[in-house]
C-alpha atoms as a printed R data frame, in Angstrom:
   type eleno elety resid chain resno       x       y       z
1  ATOM     1    CA   UNK     A     1 123.906 -27.943 136.380
2  ATOM     2    CA   UNK     A     2 121.859 -30.465 134.218
3  ATOM     3    CA   UNK     A     3 121.687 -34.294 134.690
4  ATOM     4    CA   UNK     A     4 124.592 -35.040 132.354
5  ATOM     5    CA   UNK     A     5 127.063 -32.629 134.270
6  ATOM     6    CA   UNK     A     6 126.007 -34.021 137.585
7  ATOM     7    CA   UNK     A     7 126.712 -37.640 136.298
8  ATOM     8    CA   UNK     A     8 130.004 -36.622 134.912
9  ATOM     9    CA   UNK     A     9 130.961 -34.950 138.212
10 ATOM    10    CA   UNK     A    10 130.056 -38.082 140.057
11 ATOM    11    CA   UNK     A    11 132.390 -40.115 137.808
12 ATOM    12    CA   UNK     A    12 135.232 -37.675 138.045
13 ATOM    13    CA   UNK     A    13 134.896 -37.583 141.967
14 ATOM    14    CA   UNK     A    14 134.824 -41.341 142.070
15 ATOM    15    CA   UNK     A    15 137.757 -41.737 139.808
16 ATOM    16    CA   UNK     A    16 139.729 -39.063 141.340
17 ATOM    17    CA   UNK     A    17 138.930 -40.269 144.933
18 ATOM    18    CA   UNK     A    18 141.315 -43.068 144.414
19 ATOM    19    CA   UNK     A    19 144.266 -41.020 144.870
20 ATOM    20    CA   UNK     A    20 145.581 -39.565 148.037
21 ATOM    21    CA   UNK     A    21 147.714 -36.583 148.530
22 ATOM    22    CA   UNK     A    22 150.706 -38.902 149.145
23 ATOM    23    CA   UNK     A    23 150.099 -40.235 145.532
24 ATOM    24    CA   UNK     A    24 150.218 -36.712 143.739
25 ATOM    25    CA   UNK     A    25 153.627 -36.304 141.851
26 ATOM    26    CA   UNK     A    26 152.695 -32.928 140.055
27 ATOM    27    CA   UNK     A    27 150.354 -31.493 137.759
28 ATOM    28    CA   UNK     A    28 150.424 -29.502 134.455
29 ATOM    29    CA   UNK     A    29 148.397 -26.415 133.700
30 ATOM    30    CA   UNK     A    30 146.058 -27.046 130.722
31 ATOM    31    CA   UNK     A    31 144.560 -23.478 130.885
32 ATOM    32    CA   UNK     A    32 145.975 -20.481 132.375
33 ATOM    33    CA   UNK     A    33 145.149 -20.030 135.968
34 ATOM    34    CA   UNK     A    34 146.017 -18.522 139.305
35 ATOM    35    CA   UNK     A    35 146.407 -20.316 142.809
36 ATOM    36    CA   UNK     A    36 147.095 -18.191 145.896
37 ATOM    37    CA   UNK     A    37 148.053 -15.170 143.772
38 ATOM    38    CA   UNK     A    38 150.649 -17.066 141.659
39 ATOM    39    CA   UNK     A    39 149.733 -17.144 137.937
40 ATOM    40    CA   UNK     A    40 150.494 -20.406 135.890
41 ATOM    41    CA   UNK     A    41 150.540 -20.216 132.249
42 ATOM    42    CA   UNK     A    42 149.462 -23.203 129.894
43 ATOM    43    CA   UNK     A    43 152.055 -25.957 130.050
44 ATOM    44    CA   UNK     A    44 153.399 -24.833 133.562
45 ATOM    45    CA   UNK     A    45 154.382 -27.343 136.027
46 ATOM    46    CA   UNK     A    46 152.689 -27.250 139.405
47 ATOM    47    CA   UNK     A    47 154.791 -28.830 142.347
48 ATOM    48    CA   UNK     A    48 153.520 -31.457 144.644
49 ATOM    49    CA   UNK     A    49 153.682 -28.996 147.509
50 ATOM    50    CA   UNK     A    50 151.193 -26.625 145.839
51 ATOM    51    CA   UNK     A    51 148.757 -29.487 145.246
52 ATOM    52    CA   UNK     A    52 148.859 -30.948 148.801
53 ATOM    53    CA   UNK     A    53 148.242 -27.305 150.103
54 ATOM    54    CA   UNK     A    54 145.034 -27.064 148.008
55 ATOM    55    CA   UNK     A    55 141.668 -27.873 149.359
56 ATOM    56    CA   UNK     A    56 140.667 -31.381 148.054
57 ATOM    57    CA   UNK     A    57 137.322 -29.769 146.613
58 ATOM    58    CA   UNK     A    58 139.050 -27.208 144.692
59 ATOM    59    CA   UNK     A    59 141.724 -29.701 143.203
60 ATOM    60    CA   UNK     A    60 138.810 -31.838 142.212
61 ATOM    61    CA   UNK     A    61 137.101 -28.984 140.373
62 ATOM    62    CA   UNK     A    62 140.150 -27.838 138.628
63 ATOM    63    CA   UNK     A    63 140.783 -31.505 137.360
64 ATOM    64    CA   UNK     A    64 137.176 -31.922 136.416
65 ATOM    65    CA   UNK     A    65 137.019 -28.568 134.655
66 ATOM    66    CA   UNK     A    66 140.221 -29.114 132.670
67 ATOM    67    CA   UNK     A    67 142.373 -26.523 134.139
68 ATOM    68    CA   UNK     A    68 145.140 -28.851 135.242
69 ATOM    69    CA   UNK     A    69 146.216 -32.596 134.581
70 ATOM    70    CA   UNK     A    70 147.144 -34.296 137.556
71 ATOM    71    CA   UNK     A    71 150.170 -36.780 137.632
72 ATOM    72    CA   UNK     A    72 149.835 -39.631 139.942
73 ATOM    73    CA   UNK     A    73 152.795 -41.566 141.358
74 ATOM    74    CA   UNK     A    74 151.536 -44.647 143.244
75 ATOM    75    CA   UNK     A    75 153.498 -45.427 146.327
76 ATOM    76    CA   UNK     A    76 153.569 -49.200 146.980
77 ATOM    77    CA   UNK     A    77 153.841 -50.473 150.503
78 ATOM    78    CA   UNK     A    78 157.091 -52.370 151.359
79 ATOM    79    CA   UNK     A    79 155.102 -55.700 151.669
80 ATOM    80    CA   UNK     A    80 153.357 -55.260 148.242
81 ATOM    81    CA   UNK     A    81 156.127 -57.201 146.442
82 ATOM    82    CA   UNK     A    82 156.662 -60.103 148.950
83 ATOM    83    CA   UNK     A    83 155.763 -63.495 147.832
84 ATOM    84    CA   UNK     A    84 154.163 -66.007 150.057
85 ATOM    85    CA   UNK     A    85 155.862 -69.260 150.790
């Protein structure tokens, strides 16, 4: 791994680290892949359950290497929209 690849990996990890498993909505396979013996074709949808079951390190690697496109759905806390008097 050269210097540029290491820097890109650090940037990907920092930007990816913001999302938690609770925020994962789904993912789309950008390249053909297999997870746990199940094959996914390009364009296939991966459910939230599959993403949550994966090791975070493996998920980051798949996103960083453009195997999947992760879809995030931010969950807001109930007090996020409350206005102070």
